[in-house]
N, C-alpha and C positions, 0 to 999 in steps of 0.2 A: 369269275364265279361260276360254279357248275350249275346245271339245271336243278339238281337236288338241293343245293344250297339256296338257290333263288326261291324254289318252291317252299323251302322251310322258313322263309321270312314272313313275318306278319305284315299286314297292310300298313300298320303304324310305322314299322321300320322302313318299309318301301317308300312311304311318303317322305320320311326324313332323308332317305338316300336321294330321292328326286330333288328335294329342296336344297340339299348341300351339293348337288350335282355329282355325287359319288356314283350314281347310277343314271343311265339315260333311259327314258321311256322307250325309245326306239330299240335300243339293245335288249331291254327286258322283254319287249313284245316279240322280237325275233327269237330270242332264246326260248320263251314260253311256247311259241308256235312250233319250233323245231322239236322240243321235248314232247309236246302234245301229239304231233304227227307220229312220233316214234312209238309212244305207248299206246296210241289208238289202234295200232296194228294188232294188238293182243286183246284189248278190252272192248273195242268197237262201241265207243261211247259218244263220239263226235261225228258230225257231218257238216257239209257246206262250209268248209274252211274258206275264209276270206283274208288271206295273208296280205295282199296288196292294200286292201282297204284298211286293215288293221294297222299296218305300218304307216300309212298316210295319216291316220288318226293319231298315232303315237308321235309323229313329227309335230303335229299341232299342239299336242300336250307338252312336248319338250319345250317348245317356244313359250308356252304359258308359264312353265316352271322357271325358265330362265328369266322371264319378265316378272317373276314373283306374283303371278296372276292366276294361280291354279283355281280351277272351278269348284273344288271341294274334295272330300276324302276319297273319291274314286278316280280322280283325274290321272289318266295314263295307266290305269290298272287293267291288265289283260284278263278278260272274263268271258263267260259264255251265258247263253240263255236257252231255255228249253224249246223244243220243237213247237210247243203250243203257245209260245209268246210271239204274237204277230209283229213283224218289222217290215217296213217298206222295202221291197226288192229282195227279201229273203223268203225261202220256202216255208210253207205252213202245211205240213202233211198230217199232223196229229197221229203220227206213227203208223198210218194205214197205207198199205201198198197200193190200193185202188186210187189213192190221191197223188200218186207219183207224177202225174202229168199236169197237175193243177198249176196255174200261173203263180208267180210270187205274190206275196201279200201287197195290197195297195194301201194299207194303213198301218200306223204304229199303235200298239197297245200302250196303255199308261206306263208300265215298267220300261218299255223301250224309250219312250219320250224322256222319262226321268234319267235313264242311263246316258242317253245322248247329251242331255243338258249338263250332266255331271262330268263329262269328258271321259267316261269309261271306254275302254277299247274292247269291243266285242269281236272275237276272231272266229267263232264257230257256234253252231247250235248243238244241242244235246239230244240224244235219242230218247224215245219213250215207247211204251207198248200201245197197241191199237186203241184209239179213242180215249186213252188214259184210263182204261177200265180194267187194268190188271195191276196188282202190286208185285210186278215182276219185270224183268228186263228183256222180254222177248217181244218181237214185233214183226209183222208181215213185211214191212218196208225195210227196217233197219237190221233185222236178224237178231242174234243173241248178244246182248251186252253183258260183259263179264266183270266180276268183282276183282279188283287188283290185289286184295288181301289173299285171294285164292281163286284162280280162274275157273275152277269147277263150281263155284258158288254164285248164288244169285245176288244181284244188286238191289232187289226190291224195286218198287215203282210207285207211281208212274214216272217220277223224275229220275229214271234209271241212269241215263247218261251223265246227268249232273253229279250223281253220287259217285259213280265209278271214276269219272274224269278228275274230280277234285281230289279224291283219295290218291290218285296216281300223280298228282301235281300238275295236271293240265289246266292251268288257270288258277286264279286266287279265290274267286267266289263265283256263284252262279245263281240265276233266278229260276226257281222251280214253281210248280203249281200244285195245289193240294185240294182234293175233293173227298178223300176218305183216309188220308194219311200220306199222300203222294210226295210230300216234302220230307216228312219225318221218317217214313219207312226206309227209303234209300239212304238217308243220313245215318240211321241206326245200323243198317247192314254194312255201310262203308266207313263207319267211325267218325262221321262228321258232326258238326253243330248245325242246327237248322231251327227255323221258327215258322210255324203257321200262325200268322198274326190274328188279332181280333178281326172278324169279318168287317170289311170297310176301311181298315187301316191302310192297306195298300190297294189302290184301285186296279182293276183288271178288266179286260174285255174278252168275250162277251160277258156282260154283267150276270151274276149267278148267285143263287141263294146258298150254295154249298161250297163252291170252289173259290179259292183265292190264291194269289201269288205269294211266295215267301222266299227269304234268303237262305242260301246254303254255303257253307265254307268249312275250313279246317279248324277255325277258332271262333269263339264267341265274339271276340273283339272285331273280327273281320265281318261277321254277319251283322253286327251292330252298325258298322259303317255302311254296309249295304242298306240296312233298314233306314238309316238316316236319309239316304238318297231316295228311297222308293216311296216314303210316306208323303204323299201329296194328294190334293183333291183333283178329281177329274169328273166333270158332270156327266160324262158318257156312262160312267158306272154309277147307277142310281143308288147303289148301296154304300158308296164311299162317303166319308165325312171329312170335314176340314182338317188339314194337317195342323198340328199344334206346335210345330217348330222344334220338337224334341231332338236333340243331338245324342242319340242313343250311345254312340261309342265313347262319349265323354262322361257318361253317368253310370258306369257299370259297377262301381263300388257299392257294397251292401253288407251291413251287419245283420246276420240272421238271428241274433239272440232274441228269444221271446216269440218268434214267429211260430204259428201253429201250422204244422205241415202234416197232411194226411198221407198215409202209405197205402196205396191201392194195388193189390196183387190178384184180385178176382173180380171180374166185371159182373159176376152173378149169373152168367150164362156163357156158353161157348167154351173154346179151348182154354185150359188153365196153362199158366206159364211153365215152360220147361224149368228144371231145377236150376240151371245156370242163370236163366233170366230172373227167376224169383230171387235167387241169392244176390244178384247184382242190385236189384231194387232195394232189398233189405239192407245191403251194405251201404248203399247211397243214403238211406235213412239214418244209419248209424253215423255216417260222416257229418250229416247235417245236425244230428243230435249232439255230436261232439263239439260242434261249433256254437252250440247254445240254443238251437231250435227245439221246439216241443214237437216231437214226432210220434204220432199215434196212428193206429189202423184206421183207414177210411173204408167204410162199408158201403158198397154199391147198393143203390136202391132198385137195381134192375134185376129182378128175380125171374125174368122171362127173356125170350130171344128178341132183344131190342134192335138187333141188326137186320132182321128179316124185312121190315118195312123200308129200311134204307136200301137194301138190296133190290127190292121191287122197284123203288123209284129210279135207281141207277140203271136197272134193266130196261125200263121203259125209255129212259133217256138214251141208252145205247141203241135201242131199236130205232129211234127217230134218226139218230146219226147214221146208222147202217142204211136206213131207207133212203137217205139223201146222198149216198155216195155216187160218184160218177159210174157209168156203166162198167161192169167188171164181171169176172167169171166165177167169183166165190171160191177160187182156188186159194191155196195157202199163201201164195205170193200177193194176193189182193187183200185178204183179211185173215187175221189169225183165227183158226178154227174154234178155239175155246171161246174167243170173244164173239164170233159169229153165232155159235149155238146158244150162248147165254143171251145175247141180244134178241135172237129170234123168239125167245120165251116172252119177251115184252109184247109181242103181237097178240098173245093170248090174254093180256091183262085189259080189263075194262076201265073206263073212266071212274067208275065207282070203286074199283080196286085201288086205283091210284089215290083217290080222294081219301079213302079209308086209311091208306098207308101214311099219308101226310098227317092225318089226325093222330095216328099212333106215334109218329115222330114227334109231334107237338107235345104229347103227354110225356114221352121219354125226356124231352128237353126240360120240361117243367120239373120233373122228378129229380133229374141230375143237377140242375141249377139249385134247387132247394137243398139238396144234400151238401152242396158246397158252402152253404151259409155257416159262418163260424170258423171256416178254414181260410188261411192265407193262400196256401198253395197245396197242390196234391202231386205226388210223384208216383209214377206207374211204369209198367213196361211200355215200350214203344210197340212191340209185337210179342206174341207169346212164344215164339221160337227164335233161336239164334239165326238160323239160315236154312236154305233148302237148295237143291241143285239148280244150276244156272238155266237149264233147259225147261224147267217146270213153270207153269203159269201161276203157281201159288202153292201153298201147303196142300190145298185140295184142287183137283182138276175139275170137279163138278161145280164147286163154288169158289172161284179163284180169289175172291175178295174177303172170304169169311175170316181170314186171320188178321183183318184190320180192325177187329172189334175194340181194341184199346185206343185206337186213333179216331175212327169214324164218328164216334159219339160226339167228339168235341168240334167236328165240323158243323154238327147240327146245333150245338149250344153256342157256337160262334166265339168260344173262349180261346185266348191265345195259348198255344201249346208248343213246347220246344223239345229238342232232343240233343243229348250230348253223350258221348261214349265214356263210360266209367269202368269198363271191365272187358276182358276177353275170355272166351271159352278155352277148352283144352286144345282146340285146333288153331288157336290164336285168331279167331274171328271176332270182330267187334260186337259188343252188346250195348245198345242204346237205352238210356233212361229218359222217360218223358216227364216234363215239368208242365203242369197245367195251372193257369191262374184265372182270376176273375176277368170278365170282359173289360177291355180298355186298359188293362194292366200289362201291356206288352213290355214296358220297361222293366217292371218287376220280374216278369218271367225271364227276361234276358239276364237280369242281375242274379237270379237264383241259378240260372244255367252257368253263369260265370263262376259262381261260388263252387258248384259241383266240379267244374272243369279244373279249378285250382286245387280242390281237395282230392281229386281222384288219385288212386295209388298207382296207376299205370302210366307208362310212357308211350306216346304215340309214335311208333317207329313206322312212319308212313311208307306204303309200298310204291315209292316213286319209280321203282322198277317192278312191274307186276309179277306176282309170285304164282308159280304153278300149284 
């Protein structure tokens, strides 16, 4: 089986092949690593390859499959995790060149613990921009991560390497993290399915009021399998709540008839969607209406710049991380200049400024959650543009995160929000649609994402050989 044929398999088919012994986890892992190393030369999405460790883990998985004692839906699955997911003995650089000499992590984050317990085979980590504070694939440590759908184009961020590597067939699924759209944005740029879960559904460290971990993959079924594994309680994350035992990948079927779905194409402030993006959202609404849903316009209650206080909070957060870096020169190899200049602005903010911003965020949350009353789900753009050049920090150099307005709001409301590709633009670059649900309805959001995946009129001709 070729690397492309293998990458084209779903995790369900892969598990069946392992169970029937038509495929060996050892052979699969070896083939995936070989393909990943080959495509990484052009996309620069992966680092810290651990081939020997991965093959050893695959041998253990193979023995379990032979004994009919597989650990779960990810046993023997070759996959990756983001730079910002701590694992014992692995580097934790957070995308920052100044951290390149730091010792390996001495603790496992909750996602790492869950993956190890499930028998997943982690063979590399994925790249990210400095501090995770750019929705772009550029990093002072890792360099430029490129989109395999077109190497001149951006991957989005901050889970940049996860987006690019999965689209290129390097692994089956990956764990990203999301603070303002960092799972959904690269998924949209790279044609993937992803989910930012309800805050607390997937524990992560350090515990955080905005950031959470989330699954990324080429199919909704695949990210649902990863979701099944990642949802577990961890007392170290004080925001996490008890797992309810939901096996997401077994419950994706959904009839949308009678569901009331809002169609959001204007946040009430900031950039308006490009024509191709707006058209994709409206076409997704028509698909759902054709399946029996009640689809009507959703009017945003945010008639002011609701992102500004979020940007202030993240700027202060970035300044604190910048101030704690190891001794460095402030050169471009130690920290990205866009991130550095933006973070330094945090030094000019007072405690009163920060407290006022938190109050404004609270009012925005209340208004947006109130507007969701009476709706089952809302669909929206994942981002207002289709893409931008690979070397750019964002749509704007002055405010690299301002194009996250359609995603960042839902980190604040803690609602589950997914992304799935339903269209391509004239350049054959993917366009992602965002599906937002009520808090705790992660299963429902995945079900709706699956519905759109099945209804979409496009074929995903994955760039398993990256395209110029």
